[in-house]
BATI-853974 format. One record per residue: residue in three letters; residue number from 1; y, z, x of N, C-alpha, C in turn. Coordinates in nm, 3 decimals. Each point is the difference from the previous one (the first is absolute). Layout:
N
REC/ALA/NUM/Y/Z/X/Y/Z/X/Y/Z/X
...
***
This chain:
97
REC/TYR/1/-18.127/12.478/-15.453/0.005/0.126/0.076/-0.113/0.091/-0.046
REC/LYS/2/-0.082/0.041/0.094/-0.112/0.088/-0.030/0.022/0.131/0.076
REC/PRO/3/0.007/0.113/-0.071/0.020/0.126/0.070/-0.121/0.035/0.086
REC/PRO/4/0.020/0.085/0.102/-0.114/0.036/0.086/-0.108/0.072/-0.079
REC/ASP/5/-0.126/-0.020/0.044/-0.113/0.065/-0.066/-0.001/0.150/0.025
REC/SER/6/0.048/0.041/0.115/-0.003/0.141/0.039/0.118/0.076/-0.060
REC/PRO/7/-0.026/0.114/-0.066/0.112/0.082/-0.050/0.090/0.047/0.114
REC/TYR/8/-0.059/0.022/0.117/0.081/0.043/0.115/0.098/-0.111/0.041
REC/LEU/9/-0.049/-0.123/0.010/0.088/-0.111/0.039/0.104/-0.029/-0.107
REC/ALA/10/-0.034/0.020/-0.126/0.098/-0.014/-0.108/0.110/0.104/0.016
REC/MET/11/-0.037/0.123/0.040/0.098/0.105/0.022/0.090/-0.037/0.119
REC/VAL/12/-0.060/-0.057/0.106/0.078/-0.042/0.117/0.105/-0.102/-0.045
REC/GLN/13/-0.040/-0.098/-0.080/0.093/-0.100/-0.052/0.113/0.065/-0.078
REC/ARG/14/-0.033/0.095/-0.087/0.103/0.068/-0.080/0.099/0.075/0.088
REC/ARG/15/-0.052/0.071/0.100/0.087/0.078/0.089/0.096/-0.092/0.075
REC/ILE/16/-0.051/-0.111/0.050/0.087/-0.092/0.073/0.098/-0.067/-0.097
REC/SER/17/-0.047/-0.033/-0.118/0.087/-0.060/-0.102/0.118/0.092/-0.032
REC/ASN/18/-0.026/0.130/-0.005/0.106/0.097/-0.029/0.106/0.003/0.110
REC/GLU/19/-0.035/-0.043/0.120/0.094/-0.003/0.112/0.070/-0.135/0.016
REC/TRP/20/-0.042/-0.099/-0.078/0.053/-0.136/0.011/0.132/-0.011/-0.073
REC/HIS/21/0.107/-0.009/0.076/0.135/-0.017/-0.055/0.037/-0.147/0.023
REC/VAL/22/-0.011/-0.076/-0.107/0.016/-0.145/0.009/0.144/-0.036/0.036
REC/PRO/23/0.019/-0.071/0.113/0.135/-0.043/0.035/0.053/-0.100/-0.102
REC/THR/24/0.131/0.004/-0.022/0.063/-0.093/-0.093/0.027/-0.130/0.074
REC/ILE/25/-0.087/-0.096/-0.023/0.011/-0.133/0.062/-0.022/-0.100/-0.112
REC/SER/26/0.089/-0.100/-0.007/-0.001/-0.089/-0.116/-0.117/-0.098/-0.005
REC/GLN/27/-0.061/-0.032/0.113/-0.112/-0.095/-0.005/-0.133/0.073/0.010
REC/PRO/28/-0.109/-0.064/-0.046/-0.132/0.062/0.009/-0.039/0.026/0.145
REC/MET/29/-0.051/0.118/0.025/-0.043/0.040/0.135/-0.139/0.060/-0.008
REC/GLU/30/-0.076/-0.016/0.107/-0.132/0.058/0.007/-0.033/0.027/0.147
REC/ALA/31/-0.055/0.118/0.026/-0.043/0.036/0.135/-0.135/0.068/-0.011
REC/VAL/32/-0.084/-0.015/0.103/-0.129/0.069/0.006/0.005/0.097/0.117
REC/ILE/33/-0.030/0.125/-0.027/0.001/0.105/0.100/-0.144/0.046/0.022
REC/SER/34/-0.044/-0.001/0.127/-0.134/0.049/0.032/0.012/0.138/0.063
REC/PHE/35/-0.104/0.082/-0.018/0.000/0.135/0.058/-0.140/0.056/0.003
REC/ARG/36/-0.015/0.106/0.080/-0.125/0.075/0.009/0.018/0.131/-0.073
REC/LEU/37/-0.101/0.038/-0.074/0.001/0.127/-0.071/-0.115/0.083/0.054
REC/ALA/38/0.034/0.112/0.067/-0.101/0.087/0.059/-0.062/0.089/-0.106
REC/LYS/39/-0.121/0.047/0.029/-0.073/0.089/-0.091/0.084/0.122/-0.037
REC/SER/40/0.085/0.044/0.093/0.087/0.116/-0.022/0.114/-0.029/-0.098
REC/GLY/41/0.025/-0.130/-0.029/0.108/-0.038/-0.090/0.124/-0.052/0.070
REC/TYR/42/-0.003/0.002/0.135/0.117/-0.049/0.074/-0.004/-0.151/0.012
REC/ILE/43/0.118/-0.061/-0.013/0.016/-0.145/0.010/0.051/-0.032/0.140
REC/SER/44/-0.058/-0.104/0.062/0.046/-0.044/0.132/-0.011/-0.151/0.008
REC/GLY/45/0.047/-0.054/0.111/-0.013/-0.144/0.023/0.068/-0.085/-0.105
REC/VAL/46/0.114/0.046/-0.051/0.069/-0.073/-0.107/0.070/-0.121/0.061
REC/GLU/47/-0.038/-0.119/-0.048/0.057/-0.124/0.052/0.031/-0.097/-0.112
REC/ILE/48/0.095/-0.088/0.028/0.032/-0.107/-0.094/-0.100/-0.112/0.025
REC/GLU/49/-0.094/-0.015/-0.092/-0.105/-0.103/0.014/0.054/-0.137/-0.039
REC/GLN/50/0.084/-0.001/-0.103/0.063/-0.125/-0.047/0.143/0.033/-0.037
REC/SER/51/0.093/-0.058/0.072/0.142/0.028/-0.023/0.051/-0.074/-0.124
REC/SER/52/0.096/0.063/-0.065/0.067/-0.064/-0.113/0.106/-0.099/0.048
REC/GLY/53/0.034/0.010/0.129/0.109/-0.080/0.054/0.132/0.076/-0.004
REC/ASN/54/-0.003/0.120/-0.056/0.119/0.085/-0.008/-0.033/0.134/0.065
REC/GLU/55/0.064/0.028/0.113/-0.032/0.120/0.076/0.021/0.128/-0.081
REC/TYR/56/0.107/0.006/-0.078/0.029/0.118/-0.081/-0.113/0.025/-0.101
REC/PHE/57/-0.047/-0.105/-0.065/-0.108/0.010/-0.097/-0.129/0.047/0.068
REC/ASP/58/-0.032/-0.062/0.114/-0.121/0.036/0.075/0.002/0.148/0.040
REC/LEU/59/0.114/0.046/0.051/0.010/0.139/0.044/-0.009/0.097/-0.118
REC/ALA/60/0.052/-0.039/-0.116/-0.010/0.085/-0.119/-0.147/0.015/-0.042
REC/ALA/61/-0.077/-0.109/0.009/-0.143/0.005/-0.034/-0.074/0.087/0.100
REC/LYS/62/0.031/-0.016/0.128/-0.064/0.080/0.105/0.033/0.148/-0.020
REC/ARG/63/0.125/0.029/-0.033/0.044/0.138/-0.023/-0.074/0.063/-0.119
REC/ALA/64/-0.031/-0.078/-0.103/-0.073/0.053/-0.116/-0.137/0.051/0.043
REC/VAL/65/-0.067/-0.076/0.086/-0.133/0.041/0.048/0.013/0.126/0.086
REC/LEU/66/0.093/-0.002/0.094/0.017/0.115/0.090/0.040/0.127/-0.075
REC/SER/67/0.082/-0.013/-0.102/0.048/0.116/-0.075/-0.109/0.067/-0.082
REC/ALA/68/-0.107/-0.072/-0.029/-0.109/0.057/-0.080/-0.094/0.087/0.083
REC/SER/69/0.013/-0.005/0.134/-0.089/0.076/0.087/0.052/0.142/0.021
REC/PRO/70/-0.086/0.100/0.002/-0.145/-0.010/-0.014/-0.042/-0.001/-0.146
REC/LEU/71/-0.111/-0.064/-0.024/-0.064/-0.003/-0.131/-0.112/0.103/-0.001
REC/PRO/72/-0.059/0.029/-0.114/-0.116/0.089/0.000/-0.114/-0.059/0.083
REC/ALA/73/-0.082/0.087/0.057/-0.116/-0.043/0.079/-0.097/-0.078/-0.087
REC/PHE/74/-0.083/-0.082/0.065/-0.102/-0.077/-0.073/-0.087/0.094/-0.082
REC/PRO/75/-0.041/-0.043/-0.119/-0.097/0.079/-0.077/-0.138/-0.009/0.068
REC/PRO/76/-0.089/0.092/-0.029/-0.132/0.003/0.067/-0.080/-0.130/-0.012
REC/GLU/77/0.017/-0.074/-0.109/-0.079/-0.123/-0.018/0.049/-0.117/0.086
REC/MET/78/0.117/0.013/0.063/0.051/-0.107/0.086/-0.052/0.019/0.141
REC/GLU/79/-0.069/-0.101/0.051/-0.057/0.008/0.133/0.096/-0.058/0.104
REC/GLY/80/-0.021/0.037/0.124/0.080/-0.054/0.109/0.117/0.090/0.035
REC/GLU/81/0.053/-0.026/0.119/0.111/0.080/0.051/0.135/-0.057/-0.039
REC/GLN/82/0.003/-0.130/-0.033/0.126/-0.064/-0.038/-0.029/-0.129/-0.075
REC/ILE/83/0.101/-0.047/-0.070/-0.008/-0.132/-0.061/0.124/-0.079/0.040
REC/ASN/84/-0.018/-0.128/0.017/0.112/-0.091/0.026/0.025/-0.073/-0.130
REC/THR/85/0.124/-0.003/-0.042/0.032/-0.063/-0.127/0.139/-0.062/0.007
REC/HIS/86/0.040/-0.064/-0.107/0.135/-0.054/-0.008/0.044/-0.005/-0.145
REC/LEU/87/0.131/0.000/-0.016/0.059/-0.008/-0.133/0.105/-0.110/0.000
REC/ARG/88/0.011/-0.066/-0.113/0.099/-0.105/-0.020/0.116/0.060/-0.080
REC/PHE/89/0.120/-0.015/0.052/0.121/0.049/-0.067/0.084/-0.120/-0.042
REC/SER/90/0.050/0.004/-0.123/0.092/-0.105/-0.044/0.112/0.067/-0.077
REC/ASN/91/0.105/-0.075/-0.027/0.113/0.060/-0.071/-0.011/-0.016/-0.151
REC/ASP/92/-0.119/-0.036/-0.049/-0.023/0.009/-0.145/-0.118/0.091/-0.030
REC/ALA/93/-0.101/0.000/0.085/-0.118/0.088/-0.017/-0.068/0.004/0.135
REC/TRP/94/-0.090/0.096/0.018/-0.074/0.002/0.126/-0.146/0.020/-0.032
REC/LYS/95/-0.085/-0.052/0.088/-0.142/0.003/-0.029/-0.080/-0.015/0.128
REC/VAL/96/-0.124/0.031/-0.007/-0.090/-0.023/0.114/-0.034/-0.148/0.000
REC/PRO/97/0.007/-0.066/0.116/-0.031/-0.144/0.004/-0.144/-0.028/-0.039
***
């Protein structure tokens, strides 16, 4: 696991991590959630990119991303109007793929 190079993206990960309430499921689960992050800090286009096979788990991961919005606006050194990204959620740890 390698943390993001950008302090802003590291902060985005922390904010979403703080919203991640891991469902109590006895077997290992993993889901990948994709989303768009606008320059203003608003999150949109939240989708399940890779399902865990458990709808409750997938929705909890999606909810973690949605609950973190809005985030702080992009810092001046970040170019572009938006970024498309994704996060991997699991019931032991979560990380960027």
